[in-house]
N, C-alpha and C positions, 0 to 999 in steps of 0.2 A: 464721599457724604452720606450719612446714614439714611435710611429709608423714611420718607416723611411723617408715615404714622408713630414712628419711635420720636418725632420731634416734640419739644414742648410748644405751648401756645406762643410763648416768647420767641421761639427759633423759628416758628413758621412765618410770624409778621416780619420777622427780619427777612426770611427767607425772600417773603412777596414782596418787600419794598425794594429789594435788591432786582429780583426780576422783572418788577415795572418800571425801573427806571431803563434797563436792559430795551424792554418792548418797545419804549418810547424811543430809545434810539435807533432801534431797527425801523419803527414808521417813519422816522425823520430820513430814511435812505430813499423814500420814494420807488421801492421795488413793485414790478409788475411781473409774476411767474407765475404760470399756468403748469399745473400738475393734476388737472382734472380729468383727463383721459388718458388712455394707454396707446397713444399714438406714436408711431416711429418719428426719430428726429430727424433732420436735414441730412445730416452723415448717413443714416441708413438709408434713405430714399435715394442717395447720389449712388450707392451702391448697385442700383439697378438701370442706371442711366444708360449703360451699354446696350440695354433691350431695346433701346429707340433706334439703334443702328441696325439690329438684326434683320429687319426687313425695311425695302425701299422700293421705288418703282420699276426696279429692275428684278427684283426678287421672283422667284419661283414659289408660288402660292399654292401648288399641288401637294397633296399628302401622299405617303407611299402608297396608299390603295387608290390613289387616283382622283381624291375629291379635291375640288378647287373651292379653296377657303373663300374665295369672294362672292361665292354663291349661294343660293339655299342648300338646308339640307342637315344631314346628321344631328339628328333630334340629341341623341346623347352626348353627342361632342364628339369631337377628332379621335381617331385610335392613338396617335402619337399622344394626346393629351389625357386620356383615360389611362395610358402605360406609365405616363410621369406621374399623376397624381395617384395612380394605384400603387406605387412603389411609396409614396410619400405617405399614403394612409395604410400600408400593409394590407391591400385588399385587390383581389382579382381585378383585372380592368374590366372584365363584363360586367361586374357586379357596381359598376360606377356610372352617374350621370354627370356630365359636365356643365355648369350654368354659366351664369354672367359673373359680374365682380364680387357679389356679396353672398356670403353663406348664410347672413343674417337675413336676407331677403328671402331664402330658399326656408329658412324656416319659419319665417311668418307666413309665406304662401303654404308652407304644409298644414300649420293650424287653420288657415283659412279654409283651405279645400276640405279638411276634416270637419269643418264648422258647416258648410254648404253641403257638404256632398258625402262625408261620411268617409271611413275608412276599410276599403277592401270589401264594400257591400254592407258594412253596418249603419246604423240609424246615423244621420247626421247630429252632429253635436248640437245645431240649432234647435233642434225638434225634441231634443232631452230636459227634462225638468232641471237638471243640475247638472253642470261639468267642471271637474275638478282637478289640478294637476299639482304634482309634490313639486317644492322647491327646496333644495338645499340650500342652507342659510351659514354662513354669508354666502352670497352667490352673484351672478352676474345680472346687473339690473336691467340690460337691454333684453335679455330673457323674461325676466318678470314685465316689462311694458308690453311684451306681446299678448302674453296672458292676460293680462288686465285689460287691454284693449276691446279684447272679444268678450269680458266680462266673465272669465273663467276663473271660479274660486281656487285661490294660492293656498296651500297648506305647507308652511314651513317643516322642513326636518334638518335636525341638527346635523352639523358636519362635524367629523371626528378626524384625527390626523391619518386615517386611512379611507377617507370618503364619506358619505352620507351615512347617516345611523341607520344600518340595513336591518337590524331588527325592527326598527319602526317603519321602514319602508315595506318590508316582505308582508307585516301585519295589515298595513293600510291597504295596500294594493290586493289582497287576497279577500279582504272584508267589504270593499266599497267598491262597486262598479260604475260609480260614477268618477273615478278618478280614470283619467284617461292617459296621463303621461307624466314623466319628469323630466326637468332640466338637468343636464350634467355636464360640467367640463372637467374631465376625466385625468386631464395631465396638466402639471402648473397650474391649477385651478386659478378661476379669478374668484375671490382675491386673494385667496392663501398661498398659492404657488406649490399647493401640494399635490401629489397625485394617488388617485386611487391603488390600494393594493390588491394583490394576485385574487386574495379571498373576496375583497368587495366585488371586483370585475365577476368573478364566478357566480356570485350570490345574486348580482344583478342579470346573469344569463340564466339563471334558473327559478327566476321569479315566475309565481302562479297566480296572475292577476283575475280577477273576477270579470273584468271587461275585455271581451275578446279584441277590442280594437285599442288595448292600450298599448302605448308605444314608449321607448325609452329614446329620448332626444339628446343624443351622444355628441355634444360639441367639442369635437378634439381641435379645438382653434391653435394649439400650442404643442402640437405632436413631435414637431423638429426644432423646437425652440429652447434649444439648451445654453446655459451660460457658460459652461465648462467640457472639456472634453474626457476628463477623468474621471468626473463625476455627475451623472446623468441617471435620471429618473426610467425606470421601464415600465410600461404598461401592456398589459395582456390586450390581445387584438379582440375586440368584442364580438363581432361578427362570427369569427371562427368557434368562440365560446359559445356563442348560443345555437349555431349548428350542433355542435358537439350535445348540448343539453337539451336538443330536440325542440328548441324555441327558435327558429330561423327568421321568423318574421317579427321578432319582438322588438329589432332597433333600427332607428334610423340616424346615421353617422354622417356629421357633418364636416366641413373642412375648407379652407380656402388660401390662397397664396397673399392674402391681404396685408399680413406682417413678414411677408418674404419679397415680396416685389413691391408695387406701388398699391395701398390701400384701396384706392377708388378706381384702380384699373388693374386688378387682378383676376383670377378665375376661381370661383368656387366649385366643391363637388360634393355630392351625395353616395354613400354607398351603404347599401342595403341589401336584402334578398331579392331574386327573383320575383316572386309575389307581390312585394311591395314594390318593385321597380315597374312592374306592369301596370301597378294601380297609380302611380306617378305618372306614368306614361299615358295613360289614358286620359288624364287632364292636361298635359303638356301638349299634345296632339292638337287641342284645340286652343291651346294658349299661345304657342309659338311654332316656329317652323325650324328655329335653332336658334343658338346662343352665339356670339362673337367668335367666328373661327379663326379668323385672322389674328385675334388676340391670343387665342390659344396655342396657335402654330409659334406667335413669337415668344411664347414663353417655354415651349419644347426647345425651340433653336436656340435660345440664351442659355439654359442649363444644361441642354445636351444630354440630359438623363440625371437620375437620381444623385449621382456622385457629384455632379455639378451644382446641384441644388445642397447638399450636405457642406460643400467648401464655401458656398455664399452664406449658409447661416452661421458658420463660423467666423466671418467677416462682421455680421450681426452681432455675435456675443462679443467679439472684442471691442465693440461700442457700447454695448447693454452691461457687460460685467463691471468696469469700474464704478458704473453709476448706481447699480447694485450694492455693490462692497462699500459705496460713499454712505449711502443710505443706512445699510447697518451698523456701519463704523459710528456714524452721527448718533444713532438710538443707544448704542451701548456705550458711547463715551457721556453722553449727556442725560441718560435716563439710567443706565444700570444701577443696580443697587438702590434705586429710589422706589422700588416696587410701586410705580405708577402706570405699568402698562407691560403688556408681551407684545411680541412682533414674531413674525415668520421668517425664515431665513431660505428662500427658494433656490432650487437649483436651475431654474429655467421659467419660460413666461413673461409676462410683463408686470406683475405687481408684487407688492408685499402688505401683508396685513399687518393692523396695529390695532390691539385692544387696548382701550383706554379703561380708568376707573369706570364703573356704573353712572350714568349721568353726566358724563363730560365731552363725549363726542362731538356734540354740536355746539357747544362752547368753544372746543380748542379749534374746529373749522371756521367758526365765525371769527375767532381772534386770528387766526391765521389771514383770512381775506381782508380784516383791517389792515395788516401788517404789507399787504402787497401779495400773499400767496393763495393762489385760487386752489382748492382742494376737489375731491370728489365728495358731494354733499353726504353729509352724515345722514345716514339712513337709507342710502341707495341700494346697499347690499341686501337689504330686505324687501320683499313684497310690499307694495304700495308704500313703500320708502318708511318703515316704520320698525326701525330696532328697538325692542322692548327695553333693552339694558341701556341705549343710548353710548352704545362704547365701541362700535366698529368703524374703523376709517381704512380707506382703501388708499395705499401711497403707489403713486405711478411713476418712477423714475424715469422712464424713456425719452419724455420730449424735450426737457430743457437742457443746455449745455451742462457739462459738469461741473462748471464753476457755479451757475446759477441753481444747480441743484443742491450744491452744499451750502449755499447761502438761505434757500429755501429750507433747508433741513435744519439750520440753526433757527430760523423762525419757528417751524413746528415743532421742535423739542422746547424751544422756550415757552411756547403755547400749551405744550403739554404740561410742564412744571407749574404754570403760573394756575391752570384750571384745576391741575390735581391739588396743589397746596391750598388753593380756597375751599374745595370740597372737604379737605381733611381737617382745616382750621374750623370750618362750619360745624362739622362734628363734633370736633373736641370743645367747642363753645354752646354744644346743646341745642 
């Protein structure tokens, strides 16, 4: 089929009539499919069920250094867990703090502490006339919701195929001391699924911010979440690069096992410089006596080491890969050549990004919902939920079954075609 823009008014009217008939047929099926969040499916959760059998009432819950995991202590986490997460994150275990189940919670707490008590002796953000954050867009909605909650002004920075627009990032942080941080998902990013280039990482490490308390919030949520053995993105390790650049305190690096074991019962981690770590611990000593060491030990014994974790992630990939390929196949089959949208083809992570014609995203998502498919809200990938082009849609293939996903994509591509044809027809009719 030729591109919609090349069709005559009569051809577009005929196309719309056919599409609307198909849409009514889809509605009559009464489907209820949820693609709104990047959640692991049941098959993925089942991969970790054996972890529930690793410990029982007869287990020795003592660590190699003699720590009894049933008791208080070990504020930074048990050594075995720091070693495991250190291997996963490519960082020295001594530079890691193990937390509870959620890295998002650690990010929220980090912003909250900076708000009330400042960063490494600098003025608390709450006492400043203005505080700003850079937000690569499209980006992760939950990051944006944290800074919005504290009333921090969010400045969109365009994403490119190699990461954020670094010319813009370098200029803004150098000129404005009110800019205190930037959100980053550097590997298999949310929602594009792209990874930052070597040059981008090196430019991040060599930033010269006007604010001494500026920090890069490096959320490496998908560091080992590859879809293929033979095609994988590589990411330069940011802490080592910052140290080489003479900026050792510039970054907070977050990660977790949320999409590795159980999202509600995993372990989270922060990797950072010794100075930053002491700043964190000065607050944590008043906040907690330690996180769940039994769960940390459970993870360590379940995996046995990083090699066990890598093999475990291959099983995740075997479940996710057909779903990503099904989405990409549906987009190419139904939309290829129509020139009504573009999409990414990631090698890992949890999302595929679709960009519609300008002004169509909200309409597409609304039409999907009326036909029984719940998508991420249009605009969610921008600060304040306001996509200026109304074009960006995040596709989350992980949660539905493969059969349901294929049905959902039939509806999605149909809605894209209807919305696009209507827009182009309206333009042709003046």
